[in-house]
Every structure is written in structure tokens, then in C-alpha cells.
C-alpha positions as MATLAB code, in Angstrom:
seq = 'MRILIIVIALGLISLLAACAGGGGGSSDSQEPAPTETTPAETQPASRTLDGTMTLDEGFTDHGSDAQEGLPCQGKGIYADIQSGTQVTVRNEADELIADARLSSGRLAESGLFGDCVFTFTVHDLPEAASYTIEVSDHGGLTYSAEELESLDWKVAFTLGD';
ca = [
      -4.513  118.762  -36.356;
      -3.438  121.695  -38.258;
      -2.667  123.853  -35.053;
      -0.752  121.070  -33.127;
       1.381  120.410  -36.357;
       2.393  124.180  -36.350;
       3.019  124.180  -32.528;
       5.352  121.231  -32.660;
       7.085  122.828  -35.920;
       7.744  126.068  -33.502;
       9.081  124.015  -30.510;
      11.491  122.294  -32.429;
      12.652  125.194  -34.328;
      13.288  127.158  -30.546;
      14.810  123.752  -29.549;
      17.457  124.272  -32.522;
      18.265  127.613  -31.785;
      18.983  127.062  -28.125;
      21.200  124.246  -29.146;
      23.137  126.376  -32.020;
      24.372  128.726  -29.195;
      21.209  130.403  -28.343;
      21.854  130.216  -24.968;
      19.410  127.488  -23.745;
      21.609  124.169  -23.557;
      24.833  123.911  -21.399;
      27.911  123.066  -23.941;
      31.430  123.259  -22.722;
      32.540  124.582  -26.015;
      30.265  127.975  -24.939;
      32.644  131.108  -23.982;
      31.496  132.898  -21.205;
      29.798  136.138  -21.979;
      31.988  139.078  -21.486;
      31.400  141.480  -18.365;
      31.660  144.986  -18.385;
      34.146  145.773  -15.511;
      36.654  148.484  -15.211;
      40.070  147.103  -14.440;
      40.991  148.953  -10.697;
      44.204  150.726  -12.795;
      41.838  152.831  -14.633;
      39.595  153.800  -11.740;
      40.421  157.181  -10.633;
      42.059  156.276   -6.992;
      40.892  158.463   -4.175;
      41.664  158.699   -0.662;
      40.652  159.596    2.917;
      42.240  162.159    4.711;
      41.779  162.561    8.467;
      43.154  165.617   10.522;
      43.394  167.529   13.697;
      43.721  170.816   14.269;
      44.756  172.539   17.727;
      44.429  175.789   18.752;
      47.513  176.157   21.858;
      46.204  179.910   22.309;
      43.357  182.306   21.087;
      40.556  180.336   22.208;
      37.380  180.839   24.534;
      38.719  181.015   27.866;
      36.866  179.044   30.633;
      39.524  179.554   33.056;
      40.950  177.272   35.666;
      37.648  175.353   36.217;
      38.092  174.261   32.704;
      36.745  170.242   31.917;
      38.272  168.097   29.141;
      35.681  168.254   26.522;
      34.060  171.185   27.019;
      33.299  173.370   23.680;
      35.885  175.562   22.519;
      36.613  178.103   19.258;
      38.805  180.519   18.207;
      38.697  183.922   19.380;
      40.768  187.192   18.248;
      42.787  186.253   15.299;
      41.645  182.978   15.434;
      38.007  183.819   15.475;
      37.455  181.988   12.201;
      38.195  178.749   13.644;
      34.961  176.915   14.769;
      32.986  174.432   13.787;
      32.228  174.375   10.321;
      35.432  176.329    9.375;
      36.439  175.206    5.458;
      39.238  173.099    5.391;
      40.770  172.771    1.554;
      42.915  170.729   -0.013;
      44.819  171.903   -3.374;
      47.033  169.832   -5.506;
      50.813  170.635   -6.869;
      48.842  172.910   -9.866;
      46.939  174.741   -6.904;
      43.799  173.358   -8.094;
      41.006  173.038   -5.275;
      40.455  169.330   -5.237;
      38.803  168.802   -2.053;
      37.300  170.186    1.025;
      35.849  169.404    4.326;
      34.630  171.539    7.473;
      35.834  171.318   10.926;
      33.982  169.585   13.478;
      33.148  171.528   17.065;
      36.136  172.437   18.919;
      36.693  170.645   22.497;
      39.160  171.418   25.329;
      41.823  168.582   25.117;
      43.033  168.934   28.780;
      41.410  170.442   31.939;
      42.774  173.668   33.610;
      44.434  176.857   32.367;
      46.745  174.764   29.844;
      44.406  172.816   27.700;
      44.356  173.398   24.062;
      41.342  173.563   21.454;
      41.193  170.617   18.997;
      39.087  170.558   15.950;
      39.009  167.403   13.655;
      38.030  166.943   10.138;
      37.757  164.325    7.344;
      38.053  165.006    3.711;
      36.384  162.277    1.544;
      37.270  161.448   -1.938;
      40.544  162.846   -2.326;
      41.845  162.195   -5.817;
      44.998  161.180   -6.680;
      47.923  163.848   -6.839;
      51.766  164.496   -6.438;
      51.169  166.783   -3.844;
      48.614  168.060   -1.134;
      48.291  171.530    0.103;
      46.076  171.438    3.276;
      44.682  175.064    4.450;
      42.147  175.744    7.524;
      40.485  179.302    6.502;
      42.880  181.588    5.421;
      46.018  180.522    8.062;
      48.189  179.225    5.528;
      48.873  175.721    4.128;
      50.927  172.795    4.910;
      52.127  170.787    1.785;
      52.739  167.118    1.903;
      53.976  164.817   -1.087;
      51.594  161.518   -1.520;
      54.410  159.098   -0.076;
      54.632  161.636    3.174;
      50.652  161.233    3.528;
      50.938  157.475    2.734;
      53.565  157.442    5.510;
      51.322  159.287    7.846;
      48.563  156.794    7.060;
      46.490  159.804    5.714;
      46.282  161.390    9.404;
      47.601  164.911    9.792;
      47.757  167.027   13.093;
      49.093  170.496   12.925;
      48.727  173.303   15.649;
      47.729  177.007   15.277;
      49.144  179.654   17.941;
      52.431  179.240   20.190;
];
């Protein structure tokens, strides 16, 4: 009998604690528990930049039999332009903020007048006022954030001429 009284007493204490706001009862006067979320304004913004880099000269020669889609890569002064070549992105303070690698080059047209086209994608590009994009060491092109926004974060440039 003594054990039964102790069990009942503990049950009543638990029930009273739950009703007093301990979490077991449902009451309209209880406030919801706060959640830990970070407002979007405080999260660092990041973008994905897609690019196309075209060699219009100085790449592997397939002759007049060249077919669109064949692999190609730079040669001569553009010998460093090939699959895996580094693409760097710097901000307005000339700090390296992101990088990527060129895809395999592919001929864009059949015949003698085709171009060698490479693509790249820069992921997790942080917010900046301007972005200078450079393939290998061939000089960078600078875009403002507004320009890239108007281009839907897609750029295209050509080496050679």
C-alpha cells in the first residue's frame, strides 16, 4: 500500500508540472518555442557563374574533315588552354574569391572555320561589387555585380583573333 501511495504522489507531481507549463498540456496561452533560424539578410549571398571561353585560333587542327564536337585544345601561345585549366575570380580588392576549371574543349563548327569552345562553372561565388574573371594568365575581364545580374550570371569571351 505504501508503494502505491508513492507512485500516485509522483504521478500527481508530474501532472502538476506538465499543467504548469512543463510541456505536456495544450494551452492557448503558451508561446511557441523559439526556433533558431538565420534571417536571409544575414546569410552570405552566393551565386553560380556559368562561362564559355572560345579559342578562334591557336588550337588543335583537324583540317577540313573536322566535325563539330571533336575534342580540341589550345596550342602555341594558347597551349595552356585545355581541359582542367584554372579559371580564377577576384573581387574589387583583387582578392581571389573563387575558382573553377575548364571543361574539355569541343569544336563548335565543322570544317576549317570552327572554334574550340570550353565551358566552366564557378560555384559558391560570394557577393562582391565587381568580379574579374581570368582563364590561366591571359588577362581578366571585369564585370560589376549589376552587369552579371543583367547577364543572368553567364559570361562568354574569346581568345585569339
